[in-house]
N, C-alpha and C positions, 0 to 999 in steps of 0.2 A: 845360740849357745855354742861356744867353742868345743871341739872334741876333747875328751879327757885323755891325758897321757896314759900310757900303758900301765904304769905303776898305780895310778889313781883308779883305773878300772879294776885292777887286781885287788886293791885295798877295798873297794866297794863290794866286790864279789865275796871276799873273805869276811868282811864285816857282816854282810847279809847272811852268809852261811852260818856264822857263829851265832848271830842274833836269832836265827830260826831255831837252833838247838837250845839256846838259853831261854827263849820264850816258851818253847815246848816244855822245858823243865820247870821254869820258875814263873811262867805267866807274864802278864803285861808289865809287871814291876821288876823284870829282870834287870840286873845291875848293868848300866851302860859302861861303867869302869871295868867290870868283869868281861864284858863283850870286847872292849878295846884290848885288854890284856891277852885274852884268848886268841884274838885275831892278830896279835903282834903289832898293834898300832897304838898311837897315843889317843887319849880321849878327845883331843882337838880334831884329830882325823875323823873320828866317829861323828863329831858335831859338824864338821865341814860337809860330810856326805848326808847326814841326817840331823838337821838343826834342832828338831824336837823329838821327844819320845814317840809322839803320835806319827811323825814322819817315818821313823824306823818301823813302828808296828804296821803302818800301812804298806810299807815295802815288803815286810815279812808275809803279810796275808794277801798281797795283790794277785798272785797267780790263782789261788783257790777262789778268791772273790770273783775273778774273771770267769772261772769255770762255772761258778754258781750263776753268774749273770748270763752266760751263754746258755745254760740249761733253762733259765726263765724265758729267754727269747725263743728257744726251740719249743718249749711247752706252750707258748702263746698260740700256736697253730693247732693244738690238740682238739680232737672232737669233743671229748668230755673235759670241758674247761675247769669245772670244779675239781675233778680228780687231778688235773694238771697243776692247779694252784696248790692243792694240798701236797702233791708230790714235791713241788719246789719248796714249800714251807718245811716239809719233813727234812729235805736235804740241808736246807739252811739251818734248821734247828739242831740236827745231829752234828753238823760240822761246828756250829757255834758252841755247842755244849761240850764237845770233846777236844777242842783245841784251846788250850789255856791262853788267855789274853785276847781272844778275838772279840768276845762280848765287850770287854773294856775298850778295845780299839774302836768299836762301833759307837761308843758313848763318849761324851766329853762332860766331865763333872756330873756323871750319873744320868745324863739325858742326851738325846740327840739334839744337837745345837744347829738349827737352820742358818744362823748367821755366820757360822764358821764351817763351811762345807767340808765334810769328811769324805774323801774320795771313795772309801769303802762303802759308805752309806749311799753316796750319790750313784755309784756304779750299780749297786743292788736295786735301788729305788727306780732308776731309769730303766733297767732291764725288766723289772717286775711290773712296771706300769702297764704295758700292753696286755699282759696276762691278767692283771687285776681289772683292767678296763673291760676286757671281754667277759670276765666272770661277773662283773657288775651288770653288764648289758643283759645277761641271761638270768639275773636274779640269784646267782650262786654266792654272792657276797652282799652283806648288808650295805645300804647306801652310806656314803661318806667315808668308808674305809680307804685309807691311802697306803701307798707303798711304804712310806716312812712309818706309819702305824704298825705295819707288819714287821718291819725290821726292828722297831722298838720292842714289840712283843717278843720276838725271837731273842733279842739281846737280854731282855728281862728274864726270860725262861732260862737262858744259858747261865746268867749270873746266879740265879736261884739254885741251880743244880750243880754248880761247879765243884762242890765238895761232896756230892752224893757218890756212893760207891760205884754206881753205874749211871753216870750223867746222861748218856745218850738215851737210855731207856726211860729214865725219869723225865727228861726234857720232852721226849715224844709223848709220854703220858700227859704231861701238863699241856702240851700243844693240843692234844685231842680234847682236853677239857675246855679249851677256849674256842674250838672250831665252831661250836653252836653260836657263839657270839659274832663271828665274822662271816659265817656261812649258814644261813638260816635253814636250808634243807638238810635232813638227816643223812 
């Protein structure tokens, strides 16, 4: 891939910064036209850098998703693997519930779509797999639970709580209600 011109790099950075603000304010349905206007570029420039809304949302959330993935990799070596898994799920749930648009970015048409790999989901699932595998080996997780199941669960909780006055607290409460289903010991 050829190197971008300096003005193209500046446009990309400006579009991404404006998109982060717009998504934080308006969620995943933030207006692409408003993003273009605020960034001082045409809508074609936005589309050239981000051909789809999902591509833009994935770029907006990439840094935090990477941080959550790194946390999963770090926790995979913990002595208390059940507590480590729940720690990671807590972090993922709180972030998903408090950042408008993230849950929608994790989903396509209301569900995770394995045929159209979503980089956010792929990153989280790959990073969470060793953590989940270790938890399953010691019986801390019910057999058959997959990393995508966990991301789907978190996205569903986040969508359910997005209009709650305190989405993080409510999302954490709902996660606790589900823990017995994915982690058989109390």
